[in-house]
C-alpha positions as CSV (number, residue, x, y, z in Angstrom):
1,M,100.8,269.5,-37.8
2,N,102.8,272.6,-37.1
3,I,103.7,273.7,-33.6
4,T,105.4,277.0,-32.8
5,K,106.3,278.8,-29.6
6,E,105.9,282.5,-28.8
7,Q,108.0,283.6,-25.8
8,I,106.1,286.2,-23.8
9,D,108.8,286.7,-21.1
10,E,111.3,284.5,-19.2
11,L,108.5,282.7,-17.3
12,N,105.6,282.7,-19.8
13,A,105.1,281.4,-23.3
14,V,102.3,280.6,-25.8
15,V,102.4,277.4,-27.9
16,K,100.4,277.5,-31.2
17,V,99.3,274.3,-32.8
18,A,98.0,274.2,-36.3
19,V,96.0,271.0,-37.3
20,T,95.2,270.3,-40.9
21,K,92.8,267.8,-42.5
22,D,95.7,265.5,-43.4
23,D,96.6,265.2,-39.7
24,Y,93.3,263.6,-38.7
25,Q,91.4,262.5,-41.8
26,D,92.7,258.9,-42.1
27,K,92.1,258.1,-38.4
28,V,88.6,259.6,-38.4
29,E,87.6,257.7,-41.6
30,S,88.9,254.5,-40.1
31,I,86.9,254.9,-36.9
32,L,83.7,255.8,-38.8
33,K,84.1,252.7,-41.0
34,D,84.3,250.6,-37.9
35,Y,81.2,252.3,-36.6
36,R,79.4,251.5,-39.8
37,K,80.2,247.8,-39.5
38,Q,78.8,247.7,-36.0
39,A,75.9,250.2,-36.3
40,N,72.3,248.9,-35.7
41,I,69.9,251.5,-37.1
42,P,66.3,250.6,-37.9
43,G,65.6,250.3,-41.6
44,F,69.2,249.2,-42.5
45,R,70.9,245.9,-42.3
46,K,73.9,245.7,-40.0
47,G,77.0,247.0,-41.9
48,Q,74.9,248.5,-44.7
49,V,74.1,251.9,-43.1
50,P,75.0,254.7,-45.5
51,M,78.3,256.4,-44.6
52,G,76.6,259.8,-44.9
53,L,74.3,258.9,-42.1
54,I,77.1,257.6,-39.9
55,K,79.1,260.8,-40.5
56,K,76.0,262.9,-39.6
57,Q,75.4,261.0,-36.4
58,Y,79.0,260.3,-35.2
59,G,81.3,262.4,-37.3
60,K,81.7,265.5,-35.2
61,A,82.2,263.5,-31.9
62,V,84.8,261.3,-33.5
63,L,86.6,264.4,-35.0
64,V,86.7,266.2,-31.7
65,D,88.0,263.1,-29.9
66,E,90.7,262.4,-32.4
67,V,91.9,266.0,-32.7
68,N,92.1,266.2,-28.9
69,K,94.2,263.0,-28.8
70,L,96.5,264.5,-31.5
71,L,96.9,267.7,-29.6
72,Q,97.7,265.8,-26.3
73,D,100.2,263.5,-27.9
74,N,102.0,266.0,-30.1
75,L,102.1,268.8,-27.5
76,N,103.7,266.5,-24.9
77,K,106.2,265.3,-27.6
78,Y,107.0,268.9,-28.5
79,L,107.6,269.9,-24.8
80,T,109.9,266.9,-24.4
81,E,111.9,267.4,-27.6
82,E,112.3,271.2,-26.9
83,K,113.3,270.4,-23.3
84,L,110.8,273.0,-22.0
85,D,110.6,272.8,-18.2
86,V,107.0,273.7,-17.5
87,L,105.1,274.2,-14.3
88,G,101.7,272.7,-14.0
89,N,100.2,271.7,-17.4
90,P,99.6,273.8,-20.6
91,L,96.4,275.8,-20.4
92,P,94.2,276.1,-23.5
93,K,93.4,279.7,-24.4
94,Q,89.7,280.5,-24.8
95,Q,88.8,281.0,-28.5
96,D,85.3,282.6,-28.9
97,N,84.9,282.1,-32.6
98,F,86.2,278.5,-32.8
99,D,84.4,276.4,-35.4
100,W,84.5,272.6,-35.6
101,E,82.9,272.7,-39.1
102,T,86.1,273.9,-40.8
103,E,88.8,271.5,-41.9
104,E,91.7,273.2,-40.4
105,F,92.1,274.2,-36.7
106,S,94.3,276.4,-34.7
107,F,94.9,276.0,-30.9
108,E,96.8,278.1,-28.4
109,F,98.2,277.0,-25.1
110,E,99.6,279.1,-22.3
111,L,102.8,277.7,-20.6
112,G,104.3,278.6,-17.2
113,L,108.0,278.1,-17.4
114,A,110.3,277.1,-14.5
115,P,112.7,279.9,-13.6
116,N,116.5,279.7,-13.9
117,F,118.4,280.1,-10.6
118,E,121.5,278.9,-8.7
119,V,121.6,276.9,-5.5
120,P,125.0,277.3,-3.7
121,L,125.3,274.3,-1.4
122,K,128.0,276.0,0.7
123,T,125.9,278.4,2.7
124,K,127.4,281.7,3.8
125,K,125.9,281.5,7.2
126,S,126.6,278.3,9.2
127,I,123.6,276.0,10.0
128,L,123.5,274.4,13.4
129,H,123.8,270.6,13.4
130,Y,123.0,269.0,16.8
131,T,124.8,266.0,18.2
132,I,122.5,264.7,20.8
133,V,124.2,262.7,23.6
134,A,122.7,260.4,26.2
135,D,124.1,261.7,29.5
136,K,124.6,259.7,32.7
137,K,121.2,260.9,34.1
138,M,119.4,259.6,31.0
139,V,121.2,256.2,31.0
140,D,120.5,255.7,34.7
141,E,116.8,256.6,34.3
142,Q,116.6,254.1,31.4
143,I,118.2,251.4,33.6
144,D,115.7,252.1,36.3
145,R,112.8,251.8,33.8
146,I,114.2,248.4,32.6
147,Q,114.6,247.1,36.1
148,K,111.0,248.1,36.9
149,Q,109.6,246.7,33.6
150,Y,111.3,243.3,34.2
151,G,110.9,243.3,38.0
152,K,108.5,241.4,40.2
153,L,105.2,242.7,41.7
154,I,104.8,242.0,45.4
155,N,101.3,242.5,46.8
156,K,101.0,244.8,49.8
157,N,98.3,245.4,52.4
158,E,98.6,249.2,52.6
159,V,99.9,252.0,50.3
160,A,103.5,253.1,50.8
161,K,105.8,255.3,48.8
162,N,106.7,254.2,45.3
163,N,103.9,251.6,45.2
164,E,101.7,250.9,42.2
165,V,98.0,251.2,43.1
166,I,95.2,249.7,41.0
167,G,91.8,251.2,41.4
168,V,88.7,252.7,39.8
169,F,88.3,256.5,39.1
170,K,84.7,257.7,39.3
171,N,82.8,260.9,38.7
172,K,79.1,260.5,37.9
173,A,78.5,264.0,36.6
174,E,81.4,263.7,34.0
175,E,80.5,260.1,33.2
176,I,83.9,258.9,34.3
177,E,84.4,255.3,35.4
178,N,87.8,253.8,34.6
179,K,90.1,251.2,36.1
180,A,93.7,252.2,36.0
181,T,97.1,251.7,37.6
182,I,98.9,254.7,39.1
183,E,102.5,254.8,40.1
184,L,102.9,257.0,43.2
185,D,106.3,258.4,42.2
186,K,104.5,260.0,39.2
187,I,102.0,261.9,41.4
188,K,102.8,265.6,41.6
189,S,100.5,266.8,44.4
190,K,102.1,266.1,47.8
191,K,98.6,266.5,49.5
192,I,97.1,263.7,47.3
193,L,100.2,261.5,47.8
194,E,99.8,261.9,51.6
195,S,96.1,261.1,51.4
196,L,96.9,257.8,49.7
197,L,99.7,256.6,52.0
198,G,98.5,254.0,54.5
199,K,95.2,253.3,52.7
200,K,94.1,249.7,52.1
201,A,92.1,247.8,49.4
202,G,88.5,248.9,49.5
203,D,89.3,252.5,50.7
204,I,88.0,255.4,48.7
205,V,90.1,258.6,48.3
206,T,88.8,261.8,46.8
207,I,91.3,263.3,44.4
208,K,91.5,266.6,42.5
209,T,92.4,266.2,38.9
210,K,94.1,269.5,38.4
211,G,97.9,269.0,38.7
212,L,97.5,265.4,39.7
213,F,100.5,264.0,37.8
214,K,104.0,265.3,37.1
215,E,103.3,264.6,33.4
216,D,100.0,266.0,32.2
217,Y,99.4,263.3,29.5
218,L,99.0,260.6,32.3
219,L,95.6,262.1,33.4
220,S,93.8,261.2,30.2
221,S,94.8,257.5,30.3
222,A,94.1,257.3,34.1
223,L,90.5,258.7,33.7
224,G,89.8,257.0,30.3
225,I,89.1,260.3,28.6
226,D,90.5,262.1,25.5
227,K,93.5,264.4,25.9
228,E,91.6,267.6,25.1
229,K,89.0,267.0,27.8
230,A,91.8,266.1,30.3
231,E,93.7,269.3,29.7
232,K,90.7,271.4,30.7
233,L,89.4,269.2,33.6
234,N,89.4,270.6,37.1
235,I,87.1,268.4,39.2
236,E,87.2,265.9,42.1
237,V,87.0,262.1,41.4
238,D,86.6,259.2,43.8
239,F,89.4,256.6,43.6
240,T,88.5,253.2,45.0
241,I,91.6,251.1,45.8
242,E,91.4,247.5,44.5
243,E,95.0,246.3,44.7
244,I,98.4,247.6,46.1
245,N,101.7,246.3,44.7
246,E,105.4,247.0,45.2
247,R,107.6,246.5,42.2
248,E,110.8,244.8,43.1
249,P,113.5,245.8,40.5
250,A,115.0,243.1,38.4
251,E,118.6,242.2,39.1
252,L,121.2,243.4,36.6
253,N,122.4,240.0,35.7
254,Q,123.2,237.9,32.6
255,E,119.7,236.6,32.4
256,L,118.3,240.1,32.1
257,F,121.1,241.2,29.7
258,D,120.4,238.2,27.4
259,K,116.7,238.9,27.5
260,L,117.3,242.5,26.4
261,F,120.0,242.1,23.8
262,G,120.4,238.5,22.9
263,K,122.8,235.9,24.3
264,D,126.2,237.3,25.5
265,T,125.9,240.6,23.6
266,V,126.2,242.4,27.0
267,K,128.0,240.8,29.9
268,T,128.5,243.6,32.5
269,E,126.7,246.6,34.0
270,A,129.3,248.8,32.3
271,E,128.6,247.2,29.0
272,L,124.8,247.6,29.6
273,K,125.3,251.4,30.2
274,A,127.4,251.7,27.1
275,K,124.9,249.8,25.0
276,I,122.0,251.9,26.2
277,K,124.0,255.1,25.5
278,E,124.9,253.8,22.0
279,D,121.3,252.8,21.1
280,S,119.8,256.0,22.5
281,E,122.2,258.2,20.5
282,K,121.4,256.3,17.3
283,Q,117.7,257.1,17.8
284,F,118.6,260.7,18.6
285,E,120.6,260.9,15.4
286,Q,117.3,260.6,13.4
287,Q,115.8,263.5,15.3
288,S,118.9,265.6,14.8
289,D,119.0,264.8,11.1
290,Q,115.4,265.7,10.7
291,K,116.0,269.0,12.4
292,L,119.0,269.7,10.1
293,L,116.9,268.8,7.0
294,N,114.1,271.1,8.1
295,D,116.6,274.0,8.8
296,I,118.4,273.6,5.5
297,T,115.0,273.5,3.7
298,E,114.0,276.7,5.4
299,H,117.4,278.3,4.6
300,Y,117.0,277.5,0.8
301,I,113.4,278.8,0.7
302,S,114.4,282.0,2.4
303,N,117.7,282.6,0.6
304,V,117.4,281.2,-3.0
305,K,115.6,284.0,-4.8
306,F,113.7,283.5,-8.1
307,D,110.4,284.6,-9.6
308,L,107.5,282.3,-10.5
309,P,104.9,282.6,-13.3
310,T,102.5,283.6,-10.6
311,G,99.6,284.7,-12.8
312,F,99.8,281.5,-14.8
313,L,99.9,279.3,-11.7
314,K,96.9,281.0,-10.1
315,K,94.9,280.5,-13.3
316,W,96.1,276.9,-13.5
317,I,95.0,276.3,-9.8
318,Q,91.7,278.0,-10.6
319,V,90.7,275.7,-13.5
320,T,92.3,272.3,-13.0
321,G,90.9,271.1,-9.7
322,E,88.0,268.8,-9.1
323,K,85.8,271.9,-9.3
324,P,86.6,275.4,-10.6
325,L,87.7,277.9,-8.0
326,T,86.9,281.6,-7.7
327,E,89.8,284.0,-8.2
328,E,90.0,284.6,-4.5
329,E,90.1,280.9,-3.7
330,A,92.8,280.3,-6.3
331,N,94.9,283.1,-4.7
332,E,94.5,281.5,-1.3
333,E,95.5,278.1,-2.6
334,F,98.6,279.6,-4.3
335,A,99.6,281.3,-1.1
336,K,99.4,277.9,0.7
337,S,101.4,276.0,-1.9
338,E,104.0,278.6,-3.0
339,K,106.5,277.6,-0.3
340,G,106.3,273.9,-1.1
341,L,106.6,274.6,-4.9
342,R,109.7,276.7,-4.4
343,Y,111.4,274.0,-2.4
344,Q,110.3,271.4,-4.9
345,L,112.1,273.4,-7.7
346,I,115.2,273.9,-5.5
347,E,115.3,270.2,-4.5
348,G,114.8,269.2,-8.2
349,K,117.8,271.4,-9.3
350,I,120.0,270.0,-6.5
351,I,119.2,266.4,-7.5
352,K,119.8,267.1,-11.2
353,E,123.0,269.0,-10.7
354,N,124.5,266.5,-8.4
355,N,123.4,263.4,-10.4
356,I,121.5,261.9,-7.5
357,E,119.6,258.8,-8.6
358,I,117.9,255.8,-6.9
359,Q,118.7,252.4,-8.3
360,F,116.4,249.4,-7.8
361,D,119.0,247.4,-5.9
362,E,119.8,250.1,-3.4
363,L,116.1,250.8,-2.8
364,K,115.6,247.1,-2.1
365,E,118.5,247.1,0.4
366,F,117.0,250.3,2.0
367,A,113.7,248.4,2.3
368,K,115.5,245.5,4.0
369,G,117.1,247.8,6.4
370,F,113.8,249.3,7.3
371,I,112.3,245.8,7.7
372,K,115.1,244.8,10.1
373,S,114.6,247.8,12.3
374,Q,110.9,247.1,12.5
375,M,111.5,243.5,13.4
376,A,114.0,244.4,16.0
377,Q,111.4,246.4,17.9
378,Y,109.5,243.1,18.3
379,G,112.6,241.2,19.5
380,Q,113.5,239.6,16.2
381,L,117.2,240.7,16.1
382,N,118.6,238.3,13.5
383,P,116.1,237.6,10.8
384,A,117.2,235.2,8.0
385,E,118.3,236.8,4.7
386,E,115.7,234.8,2.8
387,E,112.9,236.1,5.1
388,L,114.1,239.7,4.5
389,D,114.2,239.1,0.7
390,N,110.6,237.7,0.7
391,I,109.2,240.6,2.7
392,A,111.1,243.2,0.6
393,A,109.8,241.6,-2.6
394,R,106.2,242.0,-1.3
395,I,106.9,245.7,-0.4
396,M,108.5,246.4,-3.8
397,G,105.3,245.1,-5.4
398,N,103.3,247.8,-3.8
399,Q,103.5,251.1,-5.7
400,D,102.6,253.3,-2.7
401,E,105.2,251.6,-0.5
402,V,107.9,252.0,-3.3
403,K,107.0,255.7,-3.6
404,R,107.2,256.2,0.2
405,L,110.5,254.4,0.5
406,S,111.9,256.2,-2.5
407,E,111.1,259.6,-0.9
408,Q,112.8,258.5,2.3
409,L,115.9,257.2,0.5
410,M,116.1,260.4,-1.6
411,S,115.8,262.5,1.6
412,Q,118.7,260.5,3.1
413,K,120.8,261.0,0.0
414,L,120.1,264.8,0.1
415,L,120.9,264.9,3.8
416,N,124.3,263.2,3.1
417,L,125.0,265.7,0.4
418,Y,124.1,268.6,2.7
419,K,126.4,267.2,5.5
420,E,129.2,267.0,3.0
421,K,128.8,270.4,1.2
422,S,127.0,272.8,3.6
423,N,128.5,275.1,6.1
424,L,127.5,273.3,9.3
425,K,128.3,274.1,12.9
426,T,128.1,271.2,15.3
427,K,126.7,271.6,18.8
428,E,126.8,268.7,21.3
429,I,123.7,268.7,23.6
430,T,121.7,266.4,25.9
431,Y,118.3,265.3,24.7
432,E,116.6,267.2,27.5
433,N,118.3,270.5,26.4
434,F,117.7,269.7,22.7
435,V,113.9,269.4,23.4
436,K,114.0,272.7,25.3
437,E,116.0,274.5,22.7
438,V,114.2,273.3,19.6
439,Y,110.6,272.9,20.8
440,G,110.5,275.4,23.7
């Protein structure tokens, strides 16, 4: 078998494969002999069917199958040995006069080649890296939430400010009937708040849904409807009061501190505030890092310039999907995927040039860290090492989980590289202002 490459330009090439009878004959003959041993054809004893009849019946199919296998194996081997960095897969060129009846065959494959380009990690323009801090207001609000969450409910006869009221919302026309608890300090409308004050269990209050709560998302859960419907809703509902409670805040004492963080981890109110600040800022760091990763990705896509074998890629998209696409459909798909492909090439080059690898042991440790953080959310703060090893072993046996964790670990390694090498400008900001600045 002879394989040669014709370079069309920097991004396109054609590989020509010449297959002779010597390349496939022995394998085809061996398979046909096996067919003869197993063939059951009326008029002939098993194993005694004439080879001529076997060849006539199965020869062409076996030949086509074996030649295609040879092509696949040798073409892949050639691309590897020649270190050709191809995009997509080789595309066979259409041959109008191809004849399987001859003994020698010639095939041609189009290749789309990856471009050569440089990725300077040290960016000319600085990229903003946010340091999100938990300010005094946020820490105090978090302490208030904790005290409410762990506080006592005291039943009341009539509604007063800051009470929690349990009742049923009803609107027959909109098919709304839902029991819910509403906190009066989350009601936005002063008029509605005043209409509730002084009411008792059994009283019915008519409430307008538009602008009811300070946070819009609360309306959908209160009425038991989906978010999209709640956003457009502007009706009146009847609210039948069933129960009125005042929440007495929990005391900031050692019992509460131990319940929150484990025995003697926190001992004073000052330590509580410091712990809440520290934990909050650790969570914010993930959001800040994700923002940085997104910004650096966008920077590279916009500033690292290179051409792609666009014609080849559009043709490859057109013919290699589950069903063939029209030229217009293939152009649309290419437009959707081009940005992702460009960053995939950029990321691959960064990984290769900086020798970034993922070892099995570090992936396992990364998995254990992920498991610990998940368990901590459910109050399991100090899991045994044996338990972590067992759970990690189960995860590492799942290919989908391994792929997901590998991608996360690789993103973390790339982020660490960007922090070290890129031109970053740090900006300290509160979480509230971060949300405003980044998300609008």
